[in-house]
N, C-alpha and C positions, 0 to 999 in steps of 0.2 A: 196510436199510442196514447190517446187522450186529447181533449180539446185544447189543452195548454201547450201541446208538443208542436214544435216547428215542422217535424216530418209528418205532414198532414195530407189527407186526400186532395185538398184544394190545390196542391202543387200540380198534379196531373190535370186537373180541370182547367188551370190557368194556361198551361201549355196547349191543350187541345183547342180551347177558345181562341187563343191568339193565332195559332196556325190556321184556324178556319177563317178568322177575321181578315187575315192578310192574303188569303187565297192559296196557302201552301198545301192545306190538306187536300185540295182538288187535284194535286199532281203526285200525291203519295199513295203507295199501295199499303193499306192498313190491314193488320192482321191481329186477331186476338191471340194472346199468349197461351201456349200449352203449358202443362205441368212438366217440370223437370223429372227425369226418371231417377230411381235410386242409384242405378249404376253411374249416371252423370254426376250426381252429388258425391258419391263415394270416392271419385277421383280426387276431389278437393278437400273433403271433410272427413274427419275421424268418425268412424261408426259410433264410438261411444258418445261423442258429441251430438250426432244426429239423433241417437236414441234418447239423450237427455233433453233435447228440445221437444221431442214428442211427449216425453213424460211430464214436462213442465207446462205443456200447453194448457191453459186454463179452460174450464167449462163455461165460465163467465168471468167478467171483470178482467183484471190485468195480472200478469206475472212479470216480475221485475228480473231481467237478465243482468243488467247493470244499472247505475243510476239514470243513464240516458236511454236505455233500450228496454222496451216492454213488448210483451206479447198479449194479444187478446185471442179469443177463440178462433179467429180467422187469419191470424198472422202467418201461419205456416203455409196456408193456401196461397196468400199473397206472395210470400217469399218463394214458394215453389214456381209460381207463374213468372215471377221476375227473373229467376234463374232460367226457367224454361224459355222465356223470350230471348235471352242472350244465346241460348243454344240454337234455337230455331232460326235466329238471324244468321249465325254462322253457317248453318245448313243452306239457307237461301242464298247467301253470298257465294259460298264455295260451290254450290251446284248451279250458279249461273242465273238464278231467278231474280237477282238484284245485284247492282254494283255495290251498294252501300245500304246500311240499315241503322236507324236510331231506335233504341228500345226506351220508351217512355214508361219507366217502371218504378215501382216502390214496393218494399223498402230498398234502400241502397245496399251496396255490398262490400266496398272496398276496405272496410275496417274488420270485417269478419275474418278471424284466423281459423286455422285448421280445426281447432278445438275450442273456440271461444267466440261468443257474440259480444259485439260492442259497437259503440258509436252509431246507433240506429240500425245496425246490420246484423242479419241472421245468417244468410248464405252469401258467399262471395261470388256474385253474378259473373264478374269478368274472368275470375280464375276458373270457374266451372266451364265457361265458354272456351277459354284458352286451352284447357286440357282436353276438351272435346275436339277442338280443331287438331290438336297434336295427336291424340291417341286414336280417335275415331276416323278422322280424315287423313291422318298420316302426314300433315304438314311438317316440314323440317325447321322453319324459321317463322316466328311470329313476333310482333312487337306489341307491348302494352303501354299505352300513353295515359297518364293520370294528371289532369290539371284542376283537381279539386283544391280548395284552400287548405285542406287537411292532408297530411301524408297518408297514403294508402298502405297502412302497416300490414294489414292482412294479405294483400296481394303481394307485397315484398316477401313476407314470411313464407308463402307458399311457393313462390317462383324463384327465390334467390338461389343462385348456383345452377340453374338449368340453362345450359348454353343454347338451347333452341329458342330461348325467349330473351328479348331485350326489353327492360322496362325503363321508361323515361317518365320523370315526374318533376313538378315544382310544387312547393307548398310553403305556407307561412311557417316560419320557425324563429324562436321556440313558440310552439302552439300544440294544442291537442293533435294527435296522441303523444306528442313529445318523443318522436322517433324519426329516423330517416336521415339524420345529419352526421351520424357516426360512421365508422367503418362499415362497408357493405360489399356485397359479393360483386364480381366483375361484371356481371350482366345487369347491373343496376346503375342508371344515370340519374342521380337525385340532385335536385337544385333547390336547397333550402334558401328562402328569401326572407328578408325582414319585413316587418309590418310596414304598410303604406307603400310597398312597391307597386308600381303601375306598369302599364304596357311598355313605357319607355325603358323600364328596367328589365322586364321579363322577355320582351322580344329578342334583344341581343343575346340573352343567356340561351334561349331556344336556338338561335342560329349558331352559336358557338359550341354548344355542348350536346343538344339533342340531334340536330340535323346530321352532323358528320357520323355519329354513331348509328343512327337509323339507316343512312345510306350505305355504311359499311356492312350492316346486318342484312340488308336487302329482304325484308320480311315479306313473306307470302300472304300475310293477312295482318292488318293493324286493328287492334282492339283499343277503344278509348274508354276510360273511366271519366265521364264527362260531368264534373262537378262545376256548378256555376255560382258557388258561394264565394268565390274570389272577386266577384263583382263589387264595384265601390259602393253600390246601394245595399248590399247584403251585410247586415250587422252580425252575422255569424262569425265573420273574420274581419280583418283589417287590411286586405289588399285592395288594389284600385283598378281592376280590369274593367273594361267596357265591352259592349257588344262587338265592336270592330276588333278588338283583340282576340275574341273567340273565333270570329270569322277568319282572321289572319292565321291563327294556329291551325284551324281546320284545313285552310288552303295549303299550308306547308306540308301537312300530313298527306293530303291528296297528291301533291307533287312527288313526295317520297314513294307513294304507292304506285304511281304511274311510272316512275323511274325503274321500279322493281318489276314492271310488266303487267300490272293489274290496276284495278280501282277498288280493291276489296277492303272496306272499312266497316267495322261494326262498332257502334257507340252505345254506351249504356249510361243512362242518367244516374248520377251520384247526388251530390249535394245541390243546393240552391233553394233558398228559403224566403227571400223577398220575392213575392209572386210576380209583380210586374217585370223586374229585371230578369227573373228566371225565364219567363215566357219570351221576352225579347232576345235573350242570349241563345235560347234553344232555337228560336227562328233563325237567327244568324248562323248558327251552327249547321242546322239542317239545309239551309239554303246553299251553303258551300258543299255539303255532301251531295246535293242534287247536281 
């Protein structure tokens, strides 16, 4: 989106380099992401919006979708592969090729609404994956967990009111996109937290509010919007999580999955813009998924 933009290619380089340096890449099955199909995208996004993205894709330079979100000539290819990675990961996990998957992708997705790009997001990767699991694989119950510093407004917009889905999230509030704290659908478990909240604040909230709802829902698949910009070193927000907190949250989700009779978790990268803390936090998260 431009050299000034925090959502930069170096994010994925930092993750890959760190996983290699600490030996985790040696025990991972790595796959190149396929493109998402039009049918898979159309479950989540308005056809008019998808056509508008194609129409506005620039031949050179940048096209501004909102003040934070730009497209260059290759952006839709990248977004297609990001959403396609989430779908392929769901297929791999549900078909028994892997217990869990982490999609190291960009652009992120959880702000993208049915008919609008925003917050660095073009396609909502996790919603595309969730609807694929429900409609193509015929799952009856899934959970979406979002621990980005920002509320996943697009994910909530598209999944609110669907009893097959339980969405659990925490996010800094008040903060961009200034949503999620008001009245919400019964299948939403939102935890708005004040700036400077750290693991000592957030872990009890997860235990009290997320885990009972998740256990009651008994999801057949857990999808994670894994944003790491709630880290204390990331100046995108003002929360105070550290690597151990991300590991602890991931561990709790694995226990929920195991109690439901499986280990099936698909995690998709969302935010995280301080490169060292992003790389360390992803490593802690992936180590727990392993």
